C-alpha positions as CSV (number, residue, x, y, z in Angstrom):
1,X,58.2,-25.8,28.5
2,X,54.8,-27.4,29.4
3,X,54.1,-24.7,32.0
4,X,55.0,-22.0,29.6
5,X,52.7,-23.4,26.9
6,X,49.8,-23.7,29.3
7,X,50.3,-20.1,30.4
8,X,50.3,-18.9,26.8
9,X,47.1,-20.8,26.1
10,X,45.5,-19.4,29.2
11,X,46.3,-15.8,28.3
12,X,45.1,-16.4,24.7
13,X,41.8,-17.7,25.9
14,X,41.2,-14.9,28.3
15,X,42.6,-11.9,26.5
16,X,39.4,-11.1,24.6
17,X,37.3,-11.4,27.9
18,X,39.7,-9.1,29.8
19,X,39.8,-6.6,27.0
20,X,36.0,-6.5,26.7
21,X,35.7,-6.0,30.5
22,X,38.2,-3.1,30.4
23,X,36.3,-1.4,27.5
24,X,33.0,-1.8,29.4
25,X,34.3,-0.3,32.6
26,X,35.8,2.6,30.7
27,X,32.5,3.3,28.8
28,X,30.4,3.1,32.0
29,X,32.7,5.5,33.8
30,X,32.9,8.2,31.2
31,X,30.0,10.0,32.9
32,X,30.7,8.9,36.4
33,X,28.1,10.0,39.0
34,X,29.0,10.6,42.6
35,X,29.7,7.7,44.9
36,X,31.8,5.4,42.6
37,X,35.4,6.1,43.5
38,X,37.8,3.5,44.9
39,X,40.6,5.7,46.2
40,X,44.0,4.6,47.4
41,X,45.0,6.8,50.3
42,X,46.2,7.3,53.9
43,X,46.0,9.8,56.8
44,X,47.0,10.8,60.4
45,X,46.3,13.8,62.6
46,X,47.7,16.6,64.7
47,X,49.8,18.5,62.1
48,X,48.5,21.1,59.8
49,X,47.0,19.2,56.8
50,X,49.4,18.4,54.0
51,X,48.9,17.2,50.5
52,X,52.2,15.2,50.8
53,X,50.8,12.9,53.5
54,X,48.7,10.0,52.4
55,X,45.4,9.0,54.0
56,X,44.5,5.3,54.6
57,X,40.8,4.5,54.3
58,X,39.2,1.4,55.8
59,X,37.5,-1.3,53.7
60,X,34.3,-0.4,55.6
61,X,34.7,3.2,54.3
62,X,35.1,2.0,50.7
63,X,32.1,-0.3,50.9
64,X,29.9,2.3,52.4
65,X,30.9,5.3,50.4
66,X,31.8,3.9,46.9
67,X,28.6,2.1,46.1
68,X,26.9,4.8,43.9
69,X,24.7,6.4,46.6
70,X,24.8,9.4,48.9
71,X,23.9,9.7,52.5
72,X,21.2,12.2,53.2
73,X,20.2,13.2,56.8
74,X,17.5,15.7,57.8
75,X,17.6,17.6,61.1
76,X,15.2,19.6,63.2
77,X,16.8,23.0,63.4
78,X,16.7,25.6,66.1
79,X,18.6,28.5,64.7
80,X,19.8,31.6,66.6
81,X,19.3,34.7,64.5
82,X,18.9,38.4,65.7
83,X,18.9,37.3,69.3
84,X,15.9,34.9,68.9
85,X,15.5,31.2,68.2
86,X,14.1,30.2,64.8
87,X,12.6,26.9,63.9
88,X,13.6,25.2,60.6
89,X,15.3,22.3,59.0
90,X,18.8,21.4,58.1
91,X,20.1,18.7,55.7
92,X,23.5,17.1,55.4
93,X,24.3,15.4,52.1
94,X,27.5,13.4,52.1
95,X,28.7,11.9,48.9
96,X,32.0,10.9,47.1
97,X,33.0,12.2,43.7
98,X,36.0,12.8,41.4
99,X,37.3,16.3,41.5
100,X,39.6,18.3,39.1
101,X,42.4,19.9,41.1
102,X,43.2,22.7,38.5
103,X,39.7,23.7,37.6
104,X,38.3,22.8,41.1
105,X,35.0,21.4,39.9
106,X,33.5,17.9,39.6
107,X,35.1,15.7,37.0
108,X,32.9,14.0,34.4
109,X,35.5,11.7,33.0
110,X,38.0,9.3,34.6
111,X,41.6,10.6,34.7
112,X,44.8,10.0,36.6
113,X,44.7,13.7,37.5
114,X,41.3,13.4,39.3
115,X,41.3,13.8,43.1
116,X,38.9,11.7,45.1
117,X,36.9,13.8,47.6
118,X,34.2,13.4,50.2
119,X,31.7,16.3,49.7
120,X,29.4,17.7,52.2
121,X,26.5,19.9,51.1
122,X,24.9,21.3,54.2
123,X,21.7,23.3,53.9
124,X,19.6,25.3,56.4
125,X,16.2,26.8,55.9
126,X,14.3,28.9,58.5
127,X,12.3,32.0,58.7
128,X,13.0,35.3,60.5
129,X,9.8,37.2,60.9
130,X,8.3,37.7,57.5
131,X,11.2,36.6,55.4
132,X,13.0,33.3,54.9
133,X,16.7,32.4,55.1
134,X,18.3,29.8,52.8
135,X,21.9,28.8,53.7
136,X,24.2,26.3,51.9
137,X,27.9,25.3,52.4
138,X,29.7,22.9,50.2
139,X,33.0,21.4,51.3
140,X,35.2,19.2,49.1
141,X,37.8,17.3,51.3
142,X,40.3,14.9,49.6
143,X,40.2,11.3,50.7
144,X,43.6,10.3,49.3
145,X,45.7,12.8,51.3
146,X,45.6,14.5,54.7
147,X,45.1,17.9,53.0
148,X,42.6,20.7,53.7
149,X,39.5,21.0,51.6
150,X,40.3,21.7,48.0
151,X,37.4,24.0,47.8
152,X,34.6,25.5,50.0
153,X,31.7,27.5,48.7
154,X,29.1,29.2,50.9
155,X,26.0,31.2,50.1
156,X,23.1,32.8,52.0
157,X,19.8,34.0,50.3
158,X,17.2,36.1,52.1
159,X,14.9,38.9,51.1
160,X,17.4,41.7,51.9
161,X,19.9,40.2,49.4
162,X,22.5,37.4,49.1
163,X,26.1,36.8,49.9
164,X,28.6,34.3,48.4
165,X,32.1,33.2,49.6
166,X,34.5,30.8,47.9
167,X,37.8,29.3,49.1
168,X,40.2,27.7,46.7
169,X,43.1,25.7,48.0
170,X,46.2,26.8,46.0
171,X,49.6,27.8,47.3
172,X,47.6,29.5,50.0
173,X,43.9,29.9,50.6
174,X,42.5,32.2,47.9
175,X,39.2,33.7,48.9
176,X,36.5,35.5,47.0
177,X,33.7,37.2,48.8
178,X,30.6,39.0,47.4
179,X,27.9,40.7,49.5
180,X,25.2,43.4,49.3
181,X,26.4,44.9,52.6
182,X,28.4,48.1,52.5
183,X,32.1,47.4,53.2
184,X,31.7,43.7,52.2
185,X,30.9,44.1,48.5
186,X,33.5,42.4,46.3
187,X,36.7,41.2,47.8
188,X,39.6,38.9,46.8
189,X,42.4,38.1,49.3
190,X,44.6,35.3,50.5
191,X,45.3,33.9,53.9
192,X,47.8,31.3,55.2
193,X,46.8,27.7,55.3
194,X,45.7,26.2,58.6
195,X,42.8,24.0,59.9
196,X,39.3,24.6,58.5
197,X,36.2,24.2,60.6
198,X,34.3,23.1,57.5
199,X,36.7,20.2,57.1
200,X,35.9,18.8,60.5
201,X,32.5,17.3,59.4
202,X,34.3,15.2,56.6
203,X,37.2,14.3,58.9
204,X,34.7,12.8,61.4
205,X,33.2,10.6,58.6
206,X,36.6,9.4,57.4
207,X,38.4,8.8,60.8
208,X,37.4,10.7,63.9
209,X,40.5,9.5,65.7
210,X,42.5,11.8,63.4
211,X,40.7,15.0,64.4
212,X,43.0,17.8,65.6
213,X,43.0,18.1,69.3
214,X,44.6,20.5,71.8
215,X,45.3,24.2,71.2
216,X,45.8,25.5,67.6
217,X,44.5,27.9,65.0
218,X,41.4,27.2,62.9
219,X,39.3,29.2,60.4
220,X,35.7,29.2,61.5
221,X,32.9,28.4,59.1
222,X,32.0,31.0,56.4
223,X,28.5,31.0,57.8
224,X,29.8,32.3,61.0
225,X,31.8,35.1,59.3
226,X,28.9,36.2,57.1
227,X,26.2,36.1,59.8
228,X,28.4,38.1,62.2
229,X,29.9,40.4,59.5
230,X,33.4,39.7,60.7
231,X,36.6,39.5,58.6
232,X,37.7,36.0,57.5
233,X,40.7,35.0,59.7
234,X,42.1,32.1,61.7
235,X,41.4,32.1,65.5
236,X,42.9,30.2,68.4
237,X,40.9,27.2,69.4
238,X,40.8,24.5,72.0
239,X,39.5,21.1,70.7
240,X,38.8,17.7,72.2
241,X,37.0,14.5,71.6
242,X,34.8,12.8,74.2
243,X,34.3,9.1,73.3
244,X,31.0,7.4,74.4
245,X,29.7,3.8,74.1
246,X,27.3,4.8,71.3
247,X,27.7,8.6,70.8
248,X,30.9,10.6,70.8
249,X,31.3,14.3,70.4
250,X,34.0,16.7,69.0
251,X,34.1,20.1,70.7
252,X,35.8,23.2,69.4
253,X,36.0,26.4,71.6
254,X,36.9,29.8,70.2
255,X,37.8,31.9,73.4
256,X,38.2,35.2,71.5
257,X,34.9,34.8,69.7
258,X,33.0,33.4,72.7
259,X,31.8,30.6,70.4
260,X,31.6,26.9,70.7
261,X,30.7,24.1,68.3
262,X,29.9,20.5,69.5
263,X,29.3,17.8,66.9
264,X,27.8,14.5,68.1
265,X,28.5,11.4,66.0
266,X,28.1,7.6,66.3
267,X,31.1,6.1,68.0
268,X,31.4,3.3,65.5
269,X,31.6,3.3,61.7
270,X,30.1,5.0,59.7
271,X,30.4,7.8,62.3
272,X,27.1,9.3,61.3
273,X,26.4,12.9,62.5
274,X,23.5,12.7,64.9
275,X,23.2,16.3,66.1
276,X,25.2,19.4,66.7
277,X,25.2,22.5,68.9
278,X,26.7,26.0,68.3
279,X,26.9,28.3,71.2
280,X,26.9,32.0,70.2
281,X,28.5,35.0,71.9
282,X,25.1,36.1,73.1
283,X,24.7,32.8,75.0
284,X,21.9,31.4,72.7
285,X,22.4,28.0,71.1
286,X,21.8,26.8,67.5
287,X,21.0,23.1,67.6
288,X,20.1,20.4,65.1
289,X,18.7,17.0,65.9
290,X,18.5,14.1,63.5
291,X,15.1,13.3,62.0
292,X,15.6,10.8,59.2
293,X,18.4,9.3,57.2
294,X,18.5,7.6,53.8
295,X,21.1,6.4,51.3
296,X,20.1,7.0,47.7
297,X,21.4,8.3,44.3
298,X,19.5,11.6,44.6
299,X,21.1,13.1,41.4
300,X,19.1,10.6,39.3
301,X,15.8,11.1,41.3
302,X,14.6,14.4,39.8
303,X,11.2,13.1,38.5
304,X,8.0,14.0,40.4
305,X,7.6,10.4,41.4
306,X,10.5,10.8,43.8
307,X,9.0,13.6,45.7
308,X,7.8,11.1,48.3
309,X,11.4,10.7,49.4
310,X,11.1,14.2,50.9
311,X,8.2,12.9,53.0
312,X,10.5,10.1,54.1
313,X,13.0,12.7,55.2
314,X,10.4,14.8,56.9
315,X,11.0,17.7,54.6
């Protein structure tokens, strides 16, 4: 009886405090920016990704990624285009956010239906002769399951015109493609699910030991398809991880495309992407070497006073 009365008094004293805390958390999260999720998930590797298989994230991952900031890394870019090397810059922006599965857009409000994702926005800027290229790919990979990206969007702008491709992960991969090139104009089609090259970057950041290895089929990046004007399709690959004391690399080889991608990343958490190399069918290599890296809440830094951060990144 004494213990029960003490418990009742304890709950009575703390009820208002607890209720107030819950209300505050709800209000603050109604307009939740990137980088604030605390997911509950699990993962493994090898099989084709499945939404039914949970992914486990380390406490280090949660501490690093769910603190209200993004990781932004600038790279010195040497881009192969039209059989020549072009100098430019690339930027990788990794950030976590809540995602709506049905609408497949960022969620503004907390909900049990939201999916936690790790998003990579990768940009490239370089010049070919007189005119510039601007390339961007966005990949939204769930962190709570071992599933493929929920969505991938890709666009290229240059003076001749622009192209846009979007993949939505439904019962199969639904793809929309728009281009100014004859024979590529407006297309909608579906392809069977398999591994996605664009996911690999996010998989490295979550758990590189779970990267797919051996021989299997993978869909190359949309940048590759649009630059080479090839049909979007899965191709046979051979993939392996080479582990080093400080730097490891993941290598993907497409024999039928005469193409190879090598991504170099730190061997310990947070598995930062230090550089990468893409070998093209003509033998030339696109490469990107890290310049600077910062962690910051960039979405709230749109005032002119924050332009100095671009100097910090060497941009």
